[in-house]
N, C-alpha and C positions, 0 to 999 in steps of 0.2 A: 810035399815035396817040393824040387827048384821053383822057384816062382819063373814063369816063363812071359819075358817082355813083349810077347807077341800077343799075352792074351790078358795084358794089363791094361783097363780101362778104365776110365773117371766113373763115380758113383755119385746122382748128383741128389742131396738130401736137404731134408728139412734142416732146421737147427733153430735154437731155441734164440738166438738173437734177431730182435726185427728187423735187420736192414741187410742181410744179407741170405744166400742159400749156399750150404757150405757142400766144398769136394772133397773126395778123398779117392785113393786108388784103391781097387779090388782085382781078382784074379776072374775072369768071365768069359765066356767062349762067346756069349752074344752082344750086342748092343746096338742101339739105335742112334742115326745120326739125327738129332734134333735142332740142329745150329739155327737159329733165329725162328723157333719154335714159341709158341705159348705155351707157358706152364704156368701152374696153379698148387700153388702147396697147400693144404687143408689143414694141417696142422703145425700148431706151434711159429713156423715164421710167416702166418698167416695173410697169402694174398698174392698176387699176380706176379709176372716175369714174364720178360723175354730172354733166350739163352742163347745167349752169344759164343758160349765153348766150344769143345769138340766133342766128336762122337760120346756121348756117355747112357751110362743105364740111370732110370729115374727110382725114385724110392717109390716104394707105396702111397706114401704121405704126399706125391706128386703126381697130379693128375696133366695128359698132355693137351692141349684147348685146338683144335682143329676149327677154326672158321671158314663157313661157308662164302668165298669170296666171292661171290653172286651178291650177298646181302651186306657182309660185315668187314672192314680192312680189319687187319691185326694189329694195327698200333690206336685201330680207336678200340678195339675189344681191351686191350691191354687199358688203356685209360679209363676205360668203362666200368671193368672189372675192379680197378684200383678205387676208383671213386665208390664205386657199390660196397666195398668192404667193411666201413666200419657198420653201415647198417646191417649188413648180412652176418656180422659176429653178434650183434645183438639181439634179432631175430630167430639165428638160426641157430648158435652158438650151442654147444652141449661139451660136458666135462670141468670142474670144478679147476683144475689144477693146469691142462691144458687144453688150448681151443681146438674144437673139429667142428669142420662142417661136412654135412652128407652128401655124397654124390647125388641123391637124388633131391637135396635141396637146393642145391645147385643149378640141376638140369630143371627145375620146373620154376627159377626164378626169372620175374619177367622186367627186361631190361629196354629203354628206347632204341630204336634202330632207327635212326633217319636216313633219309636216303643219300647214297654214296658220297655225293659231290662236297655233303653237308659235314659227313665224317671226315673227310680230307679236308677240310679247311681245319676245321675242331682239332684235327690232329697239328696242321701246320702252328696254328696260334699257342697251343700246348707245348708242343715243342722247342718253341723258341723260348718260351718262360724256363722248360728244364734245361737246356743248352744253357741257357743265363747262368742257371743254379749251379752248372756243373763246370762253367768259364771260375764261376765266383772258390768253388770246393777246392780247383788246382791250384787258382793262387793263390790261397789259405796255406794248402800244401806245401805250396812254394815258400811263404812267408818263414815258415814256421822251420821248413830243413833252413832258413838264410839266416833266421833268429837262432837259432840251436848255433851256427857256424859263429855266427859274431859275438855271440855268450859266451864259448869255449875259447876266443881268441883275446877276446877282453878279459877272462879269471885266468890266463897263462901270463905268467909275468918273468924275466929273467932273473936269473940267479941273482942274488945280493939285493934286488928289489923288492924282495919281500919275503915276511918271516911266518911260518906257519903255525900258530897257535890254538890251544884244544879249545872245545866248547868251555872246560871246565874252566878255563882261565878266562872267558870274556863272557860265559854267563852264569848267571843264577838258574838251577834246573829245579821245576817243580812237579811231581808226580802229581797228576790228577786223584782225586777223591772220589767219594761218593756221592751221589744225590741229595742236596740238602733238602729231604723231605717234610722238614719243618718248616721252610719257606720256599714253595715248589709250585707253579705256575707252570700248565699248558700252554698257554696263551702270554704274549706281553700285554702288560699294564701298567698304570700308572704307578702300584708299588713293587709288581714284578717286571723290573726294564733291564734286567741282568741278563744276558744270553749264557746260559748253560750247553757246554761245545763237548761232543765226544769225538771219537775218533773217524767219524763219517766225514765224507769231503763233499765243499761245499754247500749247500744247503743243509745238505744231510747230517752236516756234523750239529747242526741245531735240535738241541736234547729237550729243553724248557728256558723258561726264563724264572729267575730268583731276585734277590732282594740286596744283595750285598756280595761285590763281587770279590775271587781269591787273587784275580791278574788285574793290576790298576794300570800299570802303563804297557808303551807299545812293547809286544814282545812277536816269537815265533812258536808256532804249535808241531809239535811231532806225533802223529799214531802210533802209537805201542804197540799195538794189534790190528789184524788185519788186513786195514792199507797200510802197513810197517813203513813206518819213513818217510807217508806222504806229507809233508811242509804248508804249511800255512801261514801268513802273513795277519799279524792281528792289529790294528790300532787302536781298538774300544776297549775298556774292560770287560771282562770275561771269568767266569766261573768255570773250572775244566773239570771232568769227572775221570773216574778209570780209562785207561787206554788211551789216554792223552800225556803226553810230558809238554810242559811251559816253559819255553826258557825266554829270560827277561836278559840283556843287557847288563852288566856291571861295572862295564868301561864303556870309553866313549867311541861310538863305533859310528855306521851306517847301517842300522839294521837292515834296510831292502839291500844293500850291496851282501848282507850273509842270508838273506832268503836265497838270491839269487844263485849266491853260490853253492847252498845245502840244496837247491832244486837238482841239480849236478850230478847230488850223490845220495839223493832218496832211494835210489834202488842198490845199493852200495853196502849194505848193513849187513856184520854178518850173524845173524838170527840162526841159531838150532833148529834143524827140521824137527829136533823129535819132543814129543809133547804139544804143549800150547805155544807153535811160533808169538817170540815177543820182544821186543824194544825196551831196554830197562834204564836206569837214571844211569847206573856205571858203564852200562857200554854207548851210551851218548856223551858222556863226559869227554871220551879221548878223542874222539871225531875232530879232525882239526881243518882250520880254515885258514887262508893265504890272507895275510894283513899287510898290503903294500906300503910300503915305504916305511918302513919302523920305525926309522929313528929321528923321523919327524911329523909328528902327530897330526900338525895341518895340512902336510901336501897328504898327509895318507888318508886323511875324511876328503880332502878335494878330490883325490884320484877316487874313492869310492865314490861320491858322488858325480864324478863323470861317468863313472860306467854303470851307477845305475840312471842316469838322464837317457844315455843310449838304451838299455834295454826297458827301461820303459814304453819308449813308443814302437819299441815291438812288441811288447806284452799287449798293449791296445790296440794294434792292428790286429796281431793273432787269437786273441784270447777273451776282449771285452764281451760281454754283451749289450750294451748300449752302445758301443763306440765300436769301429773297424771291421772288418771282413764277416766274422761272427754275427752280427748283426745285420749287414748287407745280406746275408744269407739268408738269414731267419724270416725279415722283412719279403726277400723272393719269393720264398717255401709258402707263408700265407697266402701272396699276390696271388702265386699259382693255382692254390686249392682254393681261393674266390673266384676266379676267374674259370677253373677245371668246375665249381658247381655250379656256376650261371650256366656255363656251356650244355653242361651233360643234365641241366635239370629241364627235362619234357614233362607236358600235360601225361598224366597217369592215366589209363583208360576210362574208371569211370568218370575222371574229370572231364578230360576231353568225350563223352558221351554225352 
């Protein structure tokens, strides 16, 4: 039957992502207003939340938790349950593929309940930490938008100031091969110090170690399967394996400039949806990159370097785990966890006795 908008409400559901609870629309005659209510997902996206949205139906994998206002503050309960989640998983979790905790286990859980005025002060302190992290996260989001804006501007050229050249003209392109089983180590050693790289992202690209590099010069790598199109900048010698393409400059250019441009197109490859999606060497060879001032090589390299210097600053601010906002957010999260553990570590009953 036709969908009736008057009966359309949100359904609050658990989700396999561990950072949020998913909402979707459903047709239902009844719903409950749980705005600003404490809820607890006991499967998958395990842990407490305070729902701040509209009227919803909540999935059976979610419990609504109603605190006794004479004994415990709602926000204190949230922090308490969040703090206790790791221990609860370890002690009460069941199931090998998806975490589950029973309602009975939750109801029998012993938790420290200090006086209300102490709860209020703990909430005030922890709120300060969470608000600071939220501000930094918002700042990071804004900086990423700013970075994308400037990157798009810097990589846009007037007609006549640029020549579009294919990767085949600019780079030697290599397809990764088999793992060198005769010279392979899971751990880095004095004899096996060359990284073997796959199509993973970040640290997940490291497959193992070998004793001889296949690619010795600074290069870019492109994921050919799974994370198709993902581009990475490599400065150290490495050994690429299947599902990874390596491209090494064969003309004078700024490799980092090419990296930044190719980041803007890594989702644009026309890969067939039939069979196993895969990016091949011939498909990559025709990809074009804008080369500024092609008739003046020195001016071209200077312009490429200028663009890289600007984008490097934004990249450090928005991406670096050792500098910039990501590092600051990580430190604040650790600081929050440290003080939360201190503030919520009360003597256990047997210790107090």
